[in-house]
C-alpha positions, 0 to 999 in steps of 0.5 A: 474454625476448623470442624464448623460448618458455615451456612451460606444465605442467599439474597432471596426472600422466603415467600410470604405465603408459605410463612403464612402456613400454620405449623406442618401438614396435619397428616405429617404431624400425626405420622411424626406423633405415631413415630414418637409413640412407637419409639415410647412403646416399642412393643405395643401393637399399634392399630392405624385408623388415622390417616386414610390410607388403603390396606387391602391388596389391589385385585390381581386383574388390575395389578396384572394389567399394569405388570404386563404393560410395564414388561411390554415397555422392554420390547420393541413393539410395546415401548411407549414414550411421552403420552397426552398431557391430558391422558390416555383417550381410551381412559378418558372415555372409560371414565366418562362412560363409567362415572358420568353416564347420562350427565352429559360429560364427555371424554375431552372434558376429562383430564387424567392426572396423578391424583386429586390432591395434585388437581386441587392445586392445579385448579387453584392456578385457574383463578387470580390470587385475589379470587375469594374462597369459601370452604366447608368447616370442617373440611380436608386441609388441602383446600385451605393450605393451597389457598394459602400458598396461592395468596388467597387467604389473608393472615391467620387469626389465632383467636378464631383458627381461621384465615381472615380472607377465607370463608368458612362454611359451618357444616355440623350436625345442626345444619345437617353438614351442609352450608346454610345458604340463606346467609352465605355471602358470595365468593368466587370459589366454593370447595365442596367434598361430598361424601365429605371428609372428614364427616362422612356426610354425602350431600343430598340431591336437594342440597346440591340442587340448592348449591348449584342455584346459589352458584349460578345466582352469585356467578360463582365456581364450585370445585366438587370433590367426589373422591369418596363417591364410590362408597355411597350406598343411598340415592345421593348424587355420586357426581355434581353433574347429576344436577341440571345447570351444574355444567355452568358452575362446577368443576369436579375433582376425583380420584382412583386412590380410595376407589381402587386402592391407588393411594401409592400408585397415583391416578386421578381426574378432573372434569371441566365442562365446555360450558363453564366460562369466565366472566369475559366468556373465555372457556375455563377449560382452555386455561386448564388445558394449558395449566396441564400442558405446562405443569404436567407431562401426564400420568404414568402410562403404566398406572393409566393401564391399571385405570383401564383395567379398574373400569373393565367389567371384571375389574370393577366387580373386583374393586367393588368386592374390596369397597364392600369390605371396607364398608363392613369395617365401617359398620363395626367401628360405628357399632363400637362407638354407638354402643357406648352412647356416643354421637357418631356421624358418617360411615354409611356413605364413606369410610370415615367415622365422625365421633363427637366428644362434647366439651373435650379438646380433639387433640386431647382425645386423640392423645388420650386414645393413643396413649391408652389404647395404641390406636391411631385416629385424627383429631377433628380440630386438624380439619378446621375449628368446626372440627373441635370436639370430634375425631375421625376414624378411618375404616381402612384396615384389616378386619382383625385389626378393626375388631381389635381396635373396637374391643380396645375402644369399648373397654377404654371408653365404657 
């Protein structure tokens, strides 16, 4: 009929794996609730301490390097086209020298990318769909969601809040936020984030040594996410490759996002050691190189120029000044919650504060804080069943907003 639209359906079935994903992505859901809150309270002064997005300007020495490179592309002498899919060799060398000195990591083992989240999915492509997976509980949602999309998860069980084929490793305060490996069954892949998102815990040297030995004994591969390593303030390892034997059992994914404020600029890297082999002796690095060359044309050359500037002596100093700013924010937020007698974790080696509300549902706490204080946090349940009863609070924000948020929270929770 006139005025009616007709939808045409194809004969292509939807992926059963996509159908198996639960609801929307956590941070998209939070953004939607934020928008609804703004519409309900248009005059409220909303403070965002939820999604871990950096807020301070990128240091001029770094942004200027990107601007100069971009301008040079308009000249005959400065124009460049495609680069190597694996990344600019100068940047790969700088990453190896800056972050992996004395660990044996070589430049050719570093694959530059458009960010850690993309690399999580690329690493998932390395193994067969029936490979078994273990994740920390709670953990960053991308490890689980990418496992679902690739077909490794099995069905979701509403009664447990877990996928039946994924092994959830309890990482709460009762076991120092690290898996109890003495009763952990073998899996092919073990995802570990240190410092952890969301709990803020940085694994100790002893904990990582135990994990490497566990992986070697079981023939497993550790996928180590070190995106927050720059926030470590004690002697906790900043890389899995500080641990002897790790080159035979581990891949490391990292990022410039939280280290250099590149959340919107997009730049990261993955290290795949030459010693890491499949059961048939074939080097994993060769398959990862093929995946990168097939699925990716390389990170933006402009952004890579910024990455090199980050790792220059002056750029590195400028970045660390910004990191110190976020670390001070974390102290302010931690002090606010501890002054109220709440159990507070993280914040010392990570930009996240993990706050416990015993007996409460995390989404209820999120909603109540948002409604009464106009502050965005993240409900712990969004990071897995082990996050129930907690909220995650981000230290990313300008100082005035962080101080004001602390004031509001003290009044509301007193």
